[in-house]
C-alpha positions as CSV (number, residue, x, y, z in Angstrom):
1,X,1.4,18.8,-10.8
2,X,0.2,16.8,-8.2
3,X,1.8,13.2,-7.9
4,X,-0.4,10.3,-6.6
5,X,1.2,7.5,-4.9
6,X,-0.4,4.1,-4.7
7,X,1.0,1.7,-1.7
8,X,-0.7,-1.5,-1.1
9,X,0.2,-4.4,0.8
10,X,-0.9,-7.6,2.6
11,X,-2.5,-7.2,6.0
12,X,0.7,-7.8,8.5
13,X,3.4,-6.8,6.1
14,X,4.2,-3.5,8.0
15,X,2.9,-1.2,5.5
16,X,1.5,1.4,8.0
17,X,4.6,1.6,9.5
18,X,6.3,2.1,6.7
19,X,3.9,4.9,5.3
20,X,4.0,6.2,9.0
21,X,7.8,6.7,9.1
22,X,7.8,7.8,5.3
23,X,5.2,10.5,6.0
24,X,7.5,12.1,8.4
25,X,10.6,12.2,6.2
26,X,9.2,13.4,3.1
27,X,8.1,16.9,2.9
28,X,5.0,18.2,0.7
29,X,3.1,14.9,1.1
30,X,-0.2,14.8,1.9
31,X,-2.1,11.3,3.1
32,X,-5.3,10.2,2.6
33,X,-7.2,8.7,5.2
34,X,-9.7,6.1,4.3
35,X,-13.3,5.7,5.2
36,X,-14.5,2.5,6.7
37,X,-17.9,1.0,8.1
38,X,-15.8,-1.3,10.3
39,X,-15.5,-0.7,13.8
40,X,-12.1,0.8,15.5
41,X,-9.7,-1.4,17.1
42,X,-7.5,-1.2,20.1
43,X,-6.6,2.4,20.3
44,X,-7.7,3.5,16.6
45,X,-9.5,7.3,16.8
46,X,-11.7,8.8,14.4
47,X,-10.0,11.1,11.6
48,X,-6.6,9.2,12.7
49,X,-6.3,6.1,11.0
50,X,-9.7,6.0,9.2
51,X,-12.8,7.7,9.4
52,X,-15.1,5.4,10.9
53,X,-18.8,6.2,9.3
54,X,-22.2,4.3,9.4
55,X,-22.7,1.9,6.2
56,X,-25.8,4.2,5.2
57,X,-23.4,7.3,5.2
58,X,-20.9,5.1,3.3
59,X,-23.5,4.2,0.7
60,X,-24.8,7.7,0.4
61,X,-21.3,8.9,-0.2
62,X,-21.0,6.4,-2.9
63,X,-24.5,7.4,-4.3
64,X,-23.1,11.1,-4.4
65,X,-19.6,10.0,-6.1
66,X,-17.8,11.5,-3.4
67,X,-15.1,8.2,-3.8
68,X,-12.1,7.9,-6.1
69,X,-12.1,4.0,-5.4
70,X,-14.2,2.0,-2.6
71,X,-14.4,-1.8,-2.2
72,X,-15.9,-4.3,0.1
73,X,-13.1,-6.1,2.4
74,X,-14.0,-9.1,4.6
75,X,-17.8,-7.5,4.9
76,X,-16.5,-3.9,5.6
77,X,-16.8,-1.0,3.0
78,X,-13.6,0.8,2.4
79,X,-13.2,4.0,0.4
80,X,-10.7,7.2,-0.5
81,X,-12.5,10.4,-0.8
82,X,-11.8,13.0,-4.0
83,X,-11.6,15.7,-1.4
84,X,-7.9,14.7,-0.6
85,X,-6.9,14.7,-4.2
86,X,-8.6,18.3,-4.8
87,X,-7.0,19.5,-1.5
88,X,-3.3,18.0,-2.7
89,X,-3.9,19.9,-6.0
90,X,-5.0,23.0,-4.7
91,X,-1.8,23.0,-2.2
92,X,0.3,21.7,-5.0
93,X,1.1,18.8,-2.7
94,X,1.7,15.3,-3.8
95,X,-0.7,12.4,-2.4
96,X,-0.2,9.3,-0.9
97,X,-2.8,6.7,-0.8
98,X,-2.9,3.6,1.3
99,X,-5.2,1.3,-0.1
100,X,-5.2,-2.4,-1.3
101,X,-5.0,-4.0,-4.6
102,X,-8.7,-3.8,-6.0
103,X,-8.4,0.2,-4.6
104,X,-5.4,0.3,-6.2
105,X,-6.8,-1.0,-10.0
106,X,-9.7,1.8,-9.7
107,X,-7.1,4.5,-9.2
108,X,-5.1,3.2,-11.8
109,X,-7.9,3.6,-14.3
110,X,-8.8,7.4,-13.3
111,X,-5.7,8.3,-12.7
112,X,-2.9,6.0,-15.1
113,X,0.2,8.4,-14.3
114,X,-0.4,7.3,-10.5
115,X,3.1,5.4,-9.0
116,X,2.1,2.2,-7.6
117,X,4.5,0.2,-4.8
118,X,3.4,-3.4,-3.6
119,X,5.1,-3.8,0.0
120,X,5.7,-7.6,-0.1
121,X,6.7,-10.1,3.0
122,X,10.0,-11.7,3.0
123,X,7.9,-14.8,2.9
124,X,4.6,-16.4,4.0
125,X,6.1,-17.8,7.4
126,X,7.2,-13.9,8.1
127,X,4.0,-12.8,7.5
128,X,2.2,-15.1,9.8
129,X,4.8,-14.4,12.4
130,X,3.8,-10.9,12.5
131,X,0.2,-11.7,12.0
132,X,-0.1,-13.7,15.4
133,X,2.1,-11.3,17.1
134,X,0.1,-8.4,16.8
135,X,-2.3,-10.2,19.2
136,X,-5.4,-8.8,17.8
137,X,-6.8,-11.4,15.6
138,X,-8.4,-14.8,15.9
139,X,-7.0,-18.0,14.4
140,X,-9.9,-18.2,11.7
141,X,-9.1,-14.2,11.1
142,X,-5.4,-15.2,10.7
143,X,-6.3,-17.9,8.1
144,X,-8.2,-16.1,6.2
145,X,-5.8,-13.1,6.1
146,X,-3.0,-15.3,5.2
147,X,-5.4,-16.5,2.2
148,X,-6.1,-13.2,1.3
149,X,-2.5,-12.2,1.4
150,X,-1.7,-15.4,-1.2
151,X,-4.4,-13.8,-3.5
152,X,-3.4,-10.2,-2.9
153,X,0.4,-11.2,-3.7
154,X,-0.3,-12.8,-7.3
155,X,-1.1,-8.6,-8.4
156,X,2.4,-7.6,-8.0
157,X,3.2,-7.5,-11.7
158,X,0.7,-4.7,-12.0
159,X,2.9,-2.4,-9.8
160,X,5.6,-0.2,-10.9
161,X,7.9,-0.8,-7.9
162,X,7.9,-3.9,-5.4
163,X,9.5,-3.4,-1.8
164,X,10.5,-6.5,0.2
165,X,9.8,-5.5,3.6
166,X,12.5,-7.4,5.6
167,X,14.6,-4.8,7.4
168,X,12.4,-1.8,8.6
169,X,15.2,0.5,8.3
170,X,16.4,-0.7,4.5
171,X,12.7,-0.5,3.7
172,X,11.9,3.1,4.8
173,X,14.8,4.6,3.0
174,X,14.2,2.7,0.0
175,X,10.1,3.8,0.0
176,X,11.4,7.5,1.0
177,X,14.0,7.1,-2.2
178,X,11.1,5.7,-4.8
179,X,9.1,8.7,-3.8
180,X,11.6,11.4,-3.8
181,X,13.3,9.8,-7.0
182,X,9.6,9.9,-9.4
183,X,9.5,13.3,-7.3
184,X,12.6,14.6,-9.3
185,X,11.8,13.0,-12.5
186,X,8.3,14.9,-12.4
187,X,10.4,18.0,-12.1
188,X,12.7,17.6,-14.4
189,X,15.9,19.5,-12.2
190,X,19.4,18.5,-12.2
191,X,19.9,15.9,-9.6
192,X,22.5,16.3,-7.4
193,X,25.0,13.4,-5.9
194,X,22.3,12.6,-3.5
195,X,19.6,12.3,-5.9
196,X,21.6,9.8,-7.9
197,X,21.9,7.7,-5.1
198,X,18.1,7.9,-4.4
199,X,17.3,7.1,-8.1
200,X,19.6,4.1,-8.2
201,X,18.3,2.9,-5.3
202,X,14.6,3.3,-6.3
203,X,15.7,1.5,-9.6
204,X,16.4,-1.4,-7.8
205,X,12.9,-2.1,-6.7
206,X,11.5,-1.6,-10.2
207,X,9.3,-4.5,-10.7
208,X,11.4,-5.5,-14.0
209,X,14.8,-5.4,-11.4
210,X,13.4,-7.7,-8.4
211,X,11.6,-10.8,-10.5
212,X,14.4,-13.3,-9.9
213,X,14.2,-12.1,-5.9
214,X,10.6,-12.6,-5.7
215,X,10.6,-16.0,-6.9
216,X,11.3,-17.8,-3.5
217,X,8.5,-15.2,-1.7
218,X,6.0,-16.0,-4.4
219,X,6.7,-20.1,-3.8
220,X,6.5,-19.8,0.0
221,X,2.8,-18.8,-0.4
222,X,2.0,-21.8,-2.7
223,X,0.3,-24.7,-0.9
224,X,2.5,-28.2,-0.8
225,X,1.2,-30.8,-2.8
226,X,-0.5,-33.9,-1.0
227,X,1.7,-36.9,-0.7
228,X,1.3,-38.7,-4.2
229,X,-0.5,-35.7,-5.6
230,X,0.4,-34.0,-9.0
């Protein structure tokens, strides 16, 4: 049985780095490369980070029901092709989806048993620093991404796990633990001592177990009231 893992995060939260590292460490895990109508950035290559296609081709794929999910983000279209799930099932492997909150909602409607994970930045200041440090966005784009992040973070309660990405090494280990703990649950195998440790780490990231920790993070994304305002 194939387990589908959904990972979402605001732009600049370090999601891509986490996903790339975990893919190296977790066996039998396929990854869905999204289709997009936007232009490649920097060193991005077609078929690696994304499949870059003209809008007309993307729209034809929508008409032919080729996508599990798709959305328009900042005027560009992004979509997850059904063929990746079909291939993972055929090979008996799990599937990791790197998608935004719009796509995650669509996937959960179609695959309710999918495991959803939201990567949370430590706070707004840290996210802004990461966005600026990338050096690839204008000031207007940075402000737009921060505003979008505030809206995306409001959806955290729809996810099964919340991973606060404050230290990369720890975050990689926690994400790996979540994937392996869910796989162990599915197989019903007798857990080893290492498995028990993984499960315990994963449980610490369960939504119900991190709500208190999230409060100051969420508060950092709320605009301060103007002097004398309510």
